[in-house]
C-alpha positions as CSV (number, residue, x, y, z in Angstrom):
1,X,-66.4,97.3,2.9
2,X,-66.1,99.1,-0.4
3,X,-62.5,99.3,-1.6
4,X,-60.3,100.0,-4.7
5,X,-56.9,98.7,-5.9
6,X,-57.3,95.5,-3.8
7,X,-57.8,92.7,-6.3
8,X,-56.2,91.6,-9.6
9,X,-58.9,91.0,-12.2
10,X,-57.8,92.5,-15.5
11,X,-54.1,92.5,-14.7
12,X,-53.8,96.3,-15.1
13,X,-54.6,97.2,-11.5
14,X,-52.1,99.2,-9.4
15,X,-52.4,97.0,-6.3
16,X,-52.0,98.3,-2.7
17,X,-51.0,95.3,-0.6
18,X,-51.7,97.3,2.5
19,X,-55.4,97.4,1.7
20,X,-55.6,93.6,1.4
21,X,-55.3,93.3,5.2
22,X,-58.9,94.5,5.7
23,X,-60.2,91.3,4.1
24,X,-59.2,89.6,7.3
25,X,-61.7,91.6,9.2
26,X,-64.4,90.8,6.6
27,X,-63.8,87.1,7.2
28,X,-63.0,87.1,10.9
29,X,-65.8,89.3,12.2
30,X,-68.7,87.1,11.2
31,X,-66.8,84.1,12.7
32,X,-66.7,85.6,16.1
33,X,-70.0,87.6,15.7
34,X,-72.3,85.5,13.5
35,X,-75.0,88.1,13.7
36,X,-72.8,90.4,11.7
37,X,-72.4,89.9,7.9
38,X,-69.4,91.3,6.1
39,X,-68.2,91.4,2.5
40,X,-65.9,93.3,0.2
41,X,-66.8,95.2,-2.9
42,X,-63.8,96.4,-4.9
43,X,-64.4,99.1,-7.5
44,X,-61.0,99.3,-9.1
45,X,-59.1,102.5,-9.7
46,X,-61.1,105.6,-8.7
47,X,-60.1,107.4,-11.9
48,X,-61.7,104.6,-14.0
49,X,-65.0,104.6,-12.3
50,X,-68.0,106.0,-14.1
51,X,-70.3,107.4,-11.4
52,X,-73.4,107.2,-13.6
53,X,-76.8,106.2,-12.2
54,X,-76.4,102.6,-13.4
55,X,-73.2,102.0,-11.4
56,X,-74.6,103.7,-8.3
57,X,-77.7,101.6,-8.5
58,X,-75.7,98.4,-8.9
59,X,-73.5,99.3,-6.0
60,X,-76.5,100.1,-3.7
61,X,-78.2,96.9,-4.8
62,X,-75.1,94.9,-3.9
63,X,-74.7,96.6,-0.5
64,X,-78.4,96.1,0.3
65,X,-78.8,92.4,-0.9
66,X,-78.1,89.2,0.8
67,X,-74.3,88.7,0.6
68,X,-74.2,85.6,-1.6
69,X,-70.7,86.5,-2.8
70,X,-68.4,87.6,0.0
71,X,-65.7,89.2,-2.3
72,X,-66.9,91.1,-5.4
73,X,-65.0,93.3,-7.9
74,X,-66.4,95.7,-10.5
75,X,-64.3,96.1,-13.6
76,X,-65.4,97.8,-16.9
77,X,-69.1,97.6,-16.1
78,X,-68.8,93.9,-15.2
79,X,-69.3,92.2,-11.8
80,X,-66.8,89.6,-10.8
81,X,-67.0,87.2,-7.8
82,X,-63.9,85.6,-6.2
83,X,-63.5,81.9,-6.6
84,X,-60.7,79.4,-6.0
85,X,-59.8,77.0,-8.8
86,X,-58.5,73.5,-8.1
87,X,-55.0,73.1,-9.4
88,X,-53.4,69.6,-9.6
89,X,-49.6,69.8,-9.9
90,X,-48.0,66.6,-11.1
91,X,-45.0,65.0,-9.5
92,X,-41.9,66.3,-11.3
93,X,-40.6,63.6,-13.6
94,X,-37.0,64.6,-13.0
95,X,-35.2,65.5,-9.8
96,X,-34.0,68.9,-11.1
97,X,-36.3,71.9,-10.3
98,X,-35.7,74.8,-12.7
99,X,-35.9,77.5,-10.0
100,X,-33.1,75.9,-8.0
101,X,-29.4,76.0,-8.8
102,X,-26.8,73.5,-7.8
103,X,-25.0,75.0,-4.8
104,X,-27.4,78.0,-5.0
105,X,-27.3,80.6,-2.2
106,X,-30.7,81.0,-0.5
107,X,-31.8,83.1,2.5
108,X,-34.6,81.6,4.6
109,X,-36.1,83.9,7.2
110,X,-37.7,81.9,10.0
111,X,-35.1,79.4,9.1
112,X,-34.8,77.9,12.6
113,X,-38.5,77.0,12.8
114,X,-39.9,73.6,11.9
115,X,-41.0,74.5,8.4
116,X,-37.8,76.5,7.7
117,X,-35.7,73.6,8.8
118,X,-37.7,71.1,6.6
119,X,-37.2,73.4,3.6
120,X,-33.5,73.8,4.4
121,X,-33.2,70.0,4.5
122,X,-34.8,69.7,1.1
123,X,-32.5,72.3,-0.5
124,X,-29.4,70.7,1.1
125,X,-30.3,67.2,-0.2
126,X,-31.5,68.3,-3.7
127,X,-29.0,71.0,-4.7
128,X,-26.4,71.1,-1.9
129,X,-27.4,74.7,-1.2
130,X,-25.6,77.3,0.6
131,X,-28.1,78.5,3.2
132,X,-28.5,81.6,5.3
133,X,-30.9,80.7,8.1
134,X,-32.3,83.8,9.9
135,X,-34.0,83.8,13.2
136,X,-34.7,86.4,15.9
137,X,-33.5,84.3,18.9
138,X,-29.9,83.9,19.8
139,X,-28.1,80.9,18.3
140,X,-24.5,80.0,19.2
141,X,-21.9,80.8,16.5
142,X,-20.4,78.0,14.6
143,X,-17.1,78.0,16.5
144,X,-19.1,77.1,19.6
145,X,-21.2,74.2,18.2
146,X,-18.8,71.5,19.2
147,X,-18.6,72.7,22.8
148,X,-22.4,73.1,22.9
149,X,-22.9,69.5,21.9
150,X,-20.5,68.4,24.6
151,X,-22.2,70.4,27.4
152,X,-25.9,70.0,26.5
153,X,-28.1,67.0,26.2
154,X,-28.8,65.5,22.8
155,X,-32.5,66.2,23.0
156,X,-32.0,69.9,23.7
157,X,-33.6,72.0,21.0
158,X,-30.5,73.9,20.1
159,X,-28.4,70.7,20.2
160,X,-30.8,69.0,17.7
161,X,-30.5,72.0,15.3
162,X,-26.7,72.0,15.5
163,X,-26.5,68.3,14.8
164,X,-28.8,68.9,11.8
165,X,-26.6,71.6,10.5
166,X,-23.5,69.3,10.9
167,X,-25.4,66.7,8.9
168,X,-26.2,69.3,6.2
169,X,-22.5,70.0,5.8
170,X,-21.8,66.3,5.3
171,X,-23.9,66.6,2.2
172,X,-21.7,69.3,0.8
173,X,-23.9,72.2,1.9
174,X,-22.7,75.4,3.7
175,X,-24.7,76.9,6.6
176,X,-24.7,80.5,7.9
177,X,-27.0,81.1,10.9
178,X,-27.8,84.7,11.7
179,X,-29.7,86.1,14.6
180,X,-31.5,89.2,13.4
181,X,-34.8,91.1,13.4
182,X,-35.5,91.2,9.7
183,X,-38.1,93.9,10.2
184,X,-35.3,96.3,11.2
185,X,-34.0,97.9,7.9
186,X,-30.5,98.1,9.2
187,X,-30.4,94.5,10.3
188,X,-32.0,93.4,7.0
189,X,-29.2,95.2,5.2
190,X,-26.7,93.5,7.4
191,X,-28.2,90.1,6.5
192,X,-27.6,90.8,2.9
193,X,-24.1,92.2,3.5
194,X,-23.1,89.2,5.6
195,X,-24.5,86.8,2.9
196,X,-22.4,88.5,0.2
197,X,-19.4,88.5,2.4
198,X,-19.6,84.8,3.0
199,X,-20.9,83.5,-0.4
200,X,-20.5,86.3,-2.9
201,X,-24.0,86.0,-4.3
202,X,-27.7,85.5,-3.5
203,X,-30.1,83.5,-5.7
204,X,-33.3,83.3,-3.9
205,X,-35.3,84.2,-0.8
206,X,-37.8,82.2,1.2
207,X,-39.6,84.4,3.7
208,X,-41.0,82.4,6.5
209,X,-40.6,84.7,9.5
210,X,-43.7,84.9,11.6
211,X,-45.2,84.7,15.1
212,X,-46.9,81.5,16.1
213,X,-46.8,82.1,19.9
214,X,-50.0,82.3,21.8
215,X,-49.7,86.1,22.4
216,X,-50.0,86.6,18.6
217,X,-53.6,85.4,18.5
218,X,-56.5,87.2,20.2
219,X,-60.3,87.7,19.9
220,X,-61.5,90.7,18.0
221,X,-62.8,92.5,21.0
222,X,-59.3,92.6,22.4
223,X,-57.7,93.8,19.2
224,X,-55.3,96.8,19.3
225,X,-52.5,98.2,17.1
226,X,-49.9,96.8,19.6
227,X,-51.3,93.2,19.3
228,X,-51.6,93.4,15.6
229,X,-48.0,94.5,15.4
230,X,-46.9,91.2,16.8
231,X,-48.0,89.6,13.5
232,X,-47.2,92.4,11.2
233,X,-43.6,93.0,12.4
234,X,-42.1,89.7,11.2
235,X,-44.3,89.0,8.2
236,X,-45.1,92.4,6.8
237,X,-42.4,94.7,7.9
238,X,-39.8,91.9,7.6
239,X,-40.7,91.3,3.9
240,X,-40.7,95.0,3.1
241,X,-37.3,95.6,4.8
242,X,-35.7,92.5,3.1
243,X,-37.1,93.4,-0.3
244,X,-35.8,96.9,0.0
245,X,-32.3,95.6,0.9
246,X,-32.4,93.3,-2.2
247,X,-34.5,95.4,-4.7
248,X,-31.5,96.0,-6.9
249,X,-30.4,92.4,-7.0
250,X,-31.4,90.0,-9.8
251,X,-32.7,87.0,-7.9
252,X,-34.1,83.7,-9.3
253,X,-37.2,83.8,-7.1
254,X,-39.0,85.0,-4.0
255,X,-41.1,82.4,-2.1
256,X,-43.4,83.7,0.7
257,X,-44.6,81.3,3.3
258,X,-48.2,82.5,3.8
259,X,-51.1,80.7,5.5
260,X,-54.5,79.2,4.5
261,X,-55.9,81.7,7.1
262,X,-55.8,84.2,4.2
263,X,-58.8,82.3,2.8
264,X,-60.4,81.0,6.0
265,X,-59.4,83.5,8.7
266,X,-60.2,81.7,12.0
267,X,-61.2,82.4,15.6
268,X,-58.5,84.7,17.1
269,X,-56.8,84.9,13.7
270,X,-57.6,88.5,12.7
271,X,-54.1,89.9,12.7
272,X,-52.5,86.6,11.6
273,X,-54.8,86.4,8.6
274,X,-54.3,90.1,7.8
275,X,-50.5,89.7,7.7
276,X,-50.7,86.7,5.4
277,X,-53.1,88.5,3.1
278,X,-50.5,91.2,2.8
279,X,-47.9,88.6,1.7
280,X,-50.3,87.3,-1.0
281,X,-51.1,90.8,-2.4
282,X,-47.4,91.7,-2.3
283,X,-46.6,88.6,-4.4
284,X,-49.3,89.6,-6.9
285,X,-48.0,93.2,-7.1
286,X,-44.4,92.2,-7.6
287,X,-45.3,89.7,-10.2
288,X,-46.9,92.5,-12.2
289,X,-43.8,94.6,-11.9
290,X,-40.9,92.1,-12.2
291,X,-39.8,89.2,-14.3
292,X,-38.6,87.5,-11.2
293,X,-41.1,84.8,-10.0
294,X,-42.9,85.7,-6.8
295,X,-44.9,82.9,-5.2
296,X,-47.0,83.2,-2.0
297,X,-47.9,79.7,-0.7
298,X,-50.9,79.6,1.6
299,X,-49.9,76.6,3.8
300,X,-52.3,74.5,5.8
301,X,-51.0,73.3,9.2
302,X,-47.7,71.3,9.2
303,X,-47.2,68.6,11.8
304,X,-44.0,69.1,13.7
305,X,-42.8,65.6,12.8
306,X,-43.5,62.6,10.7
307,X,-46.1,60.2,12.0
308,X,-44.7,57.3,14.1
309,X,-46.5,54.7,11.9
310,X,-46.3,55.7,8.3
311,X,-48.7,52.9,7.3
312,X,-51.4,54.1,9.8
313,X,-54.6,55.4,8.2
314,X,-55.0,59.1,8.7
315,X,-57.9,60.6,10.5
316,X,-59.8,62.5,7.7
317,X,-60.9,65.2,10.2
318,X,-57.3,66.0,11.1
319,X,-56.4,68.8,8.6
320,X,-52.7,68.7,8.8
321,X,-49.8,67.6,6.7
322,X,-46.5,65.9,7.6
323,X,-43.2,67.6,6.8
324,X,-42.6,65.2,4.0
325,X,-46.0,66.0,2.5
326,X,-45.3,69.7,2.8
327,X,-41.9,69.3,1.0
328,X,-43.5,67.3,-1.7
329,X,-46.1,70.1,-2.2
330,X,-43.3,72.6,-2.3
331,X,-41.3,70.7,-4.9
332,X,-44.4,70.5,-7.2
333,X,-45.1,74.2,-6.7
334,X,-41.5,75.3,-7.5
335,X,-41.4,72.9,-10.5
336,X,-44.6,73.9,-12.3
337,X,-46.7,76.7,-10.6
338,X,-47.2,79.7,-12.8
339,X,-49.4,81.8,-10.5
340,X,-48.3,84.2,-7.8
341,X,-50.5,82.5,-5.2
342,X,-51.1,78.8,-4.4
343,X,-53.3,77.5,-1.5
344,X,-52.3,74.2,-0.1
345,X,-55.4,72.7,1.6
346,X,-55.4,69.2,3.2
347,X,-59.2,69.2,3.0
348,X,-61.8,70.2,0.4
349,X,-61.2,74.0,0.3
350,X,-64.6,75.1,-0.8
351,X,-66.3,73.0,1.9
352,X,-64.1,74.7,4.5
353,X,-64.9,78.2,3.0
354,X,-68.6,77.4,3.2
355,X,-68.2,76.3,6.8
356,X,-66.0,79.1,8.1
357,X,-66.6,82.1,5.7
358,X,-69.9,81.7,4.0
359,X,-71.8,81.5,7.3
360,X,-75.6,81.7,7.1
361,X,-77.6,82.5,10.2
362,X,-80.7,81.1,8.5
363,X,-79.0,77.8,7.9
364,X,-77.8,77.8,11.5
365,X,-81.3,78.4,12.8
366,X,-82.7,75.6,10.7
367,X,-79.9,73.3,11.8
368,X,-80.6,74.1,15.5
369,X,-84.3,73.5,15.0
370,X,-83.6,70.0,13.6
371,X,-81.1,69.3,16.4
372,X,-83.7,70.3,19.0
373,X,-86.1,67.7,17.7
374,X,-83.5,64.9,18.1
375,X,-81.5,65.6,21.2
376,X,-79.0,62.8,22.0
377,X,-78.8,61.3,25.5
378,X,-76.3,62.9,27.8
379,X,-72.9,61.2,27.2
380,X,-71.4,59.0,30.0
381,X,-69.2,61.5,31.7
382,X,-66.9,61.2,34.7
383,X,-68.2,64.6,35.8
384,X,-71.6,64.1,37.6
385,X,-74.7,65.9,36.3
386,X,-75.6,69.0,38.2
387,X,-78.9,70.6,37.1
388,X,-79.3,74.4,36.6
389,X,-79.8,76.1,39.9
390,X,-81.6,79.3,38.7
391,X,-83.5,80.7,35.7
392,X,-80.3,82.2,34.1
393,X,-78.4,78.9,34.2
394,X,-81.5,77.1,32.9
395,X,-81.8,79.4,29.9
396,X,-78.1,79.0,29.1
397,X,-78.3,75.3,29.5
398,X,-81.2,75.1,27.1
399,X,-79.2,77.0,24.4
400,X,-76.3,74.6,24.9
401,X,-78.7,71.6,24.5
402,X,-80.2,72.9,21.3
403,X,-76.9,74.0,19.8
404,X,-75.0,70.8,20.7
405,X,-78.0,68.4,20.3
406,X,-77.4,67.0,23.8
407,X,-80.0,66.4,26.4
408,X,-79.3,67.3,30.1
409,X,-76.3,69.7,30.0
410,X,-75.0,70.1,33.5
411,X,-73.9,73.5,34.8
412,X,-70.3,72.2,35.3
413,X,-70.0,70.3,32.0
414,X,-67.0,71.6,30.0
415,X,-68.1,72.7,26.6
416,X,-64.9,71.5,24.9
417,X,-63.5,68.6,26.9
418,X,-66.8,67.0,28.1
419,X,-69.3,67.9,25.4
420,X,-66.8,68.0,22.5
421,X,-67.9,71.4,21.3
422,X,-66.0,72.9,18.4
423,X,-64.8,76.4,17.8
424,X,-67.4,76.8,15.0
425,X,-70.3,75.7,17.3
426,X,-68.9,78.0,20.0
427,X,-69.5,81.0,17.7
428,X,-73.1,79.9,17.0
429,X,-73.7,79.4,20.7
430,X,-72.3,82.8,21.8
431,X,-74.2,84.5,19.0
432,X,-77.5,83.1,20.4
433,X,-76.6,84.1,23.9
434,X,-75.9,87.6,22.8
435,X,-79.3,87.8,21.1
436,X,-81.2,86.3,24.1
437,X,-79.5,88.3,26.9
438,X,-78.9,91.5,24.9
439,X,-75.2,91.5,26.0
440,X,-72.0,92.0,23.9
441,X,-70.7,88.7,25.2
442,X,-67.2,88.2,23.9
443,X,-66.4,84.8,22.4
444,X,-63.4,84.6,24.7
445,X,-65.7,84.3,27.7
446,X,-66.6,80.8,26.5
447,X,-63.0,79.9,26.1
448,X,-62.1,81.4,29.5
449,X,-65.1,79.8,31.3
450,X,-66.4,76.9,29.2
451,X,-69.3,75.9,31.6
452,X,-72.8,77.0,32.0
453,X,-72.1,78.2,35.6
454,X,-69.2,80.4,34.5
455,X,-71.1,81.9,31.6
456,X,-74.0,82.7,33.8
457,X,-71.7,84.5,36.2
458,X,-70.1,86.4,33.4
459,X,-73.5,87.5,32.0
460,X,-74.7,88.5,35.4
461,X,-71.6,90.6,36.1
462,X,-72.0,92.3,32.7
463,X,-75.7,93.1,33.3
464,X,-74.9,94.6,36.8
465,X,-72.1,96.6,35.3
466,X,-74.4,97.9,32.6
467,X,-77.0,98.9,35.1
468,X,-74.7,100.6,37.5
469,X,-75.0,104.5,37.6
470,X,-72.2,106.5,36.2
471,X,-69.9,108.1,38.9
């Protein structure tokens, strides 16, 4: 994908955040279709490009060569490759964070979600903030909170939130909960108007609205504008609407709660990654144009609660952070970060990029060849072994055995629960099956039917459908 106005290199670019969304496709397509290689070459502003033979030859060479660098930018005759630099932010020596004011007024979209509530808790305890928490779902007005607590169980989700807000106010904070669709310009303006009517001023915005429901994630072959809109509405249109409603206000900061999927994408994460890439690019663009700090934070996964045993040793393969760890990272970022974008990764980021983004089919083939030479014995499963019953099942089972390094895969063994296959291995397996059977087998087929028998049936149906005469 050749683009322009997509990356900041010299600092003089006129960025178009809308274009940044296509980077998600560049990263996600090879993850679901490992036989396809994608990359981005950004050539800057069209007016500044010298279309001489040297530039054209370099561009053709880049397009034709093995994609060592997935994201490349040309500026002033030089070729730049995107890298992520490790940044260690020290623990603030004092409690006071310069970007936060005592009793400051802050709008938090997505404020009723787990991350939004954790951030609200921190702002309440540290600066006794006046908070406007915005969510799309209905939330009872304050005058009904007491009655709600009396008529609903304590472990009810809304009851827990109400109790938390009551606790907030015991710290001297003030809470305004608004039910609104921030993507709607009229409702975004109403949020701002109600905030001024209640508190008289606004000092900062934390934009955390998003869609984490299952219907917001889908494989690429099912993608459509309607499905993408499920991610774009809250994150992208919500940000644009709220910024438009506040563009004449002199705020202390804008913080955008983005995701590490901007860097890693992920299976089924095409639209989600694209929406977060927009947030990142928007922060870069506004940082160029405004003296107000804009920070897009690419969060790794937050656990919904603190671990039961704080002293327990963490599983190094579990790439999540507790709410307290997330808040500590936020405090350090607000205290000392000087860049518009910060990635918070609970694991070695470059290793994760190498695994998920810098995919190499040749390395995968070599790895499969080595695994084939040292197949492990079939694990001791509750499910009995059932041998392949025909040539199609036999061929599929052999691919599973080579890919997983396991001998004797039964036709009813579950790829994920029985054989402990990962999403990354799933993409490699499906890629091999596509090549062998010459079928555009969607990755979702393995998730929908994670056994050799079910895959064989799907491939057989696809082959028959392909061979059927047109009516």
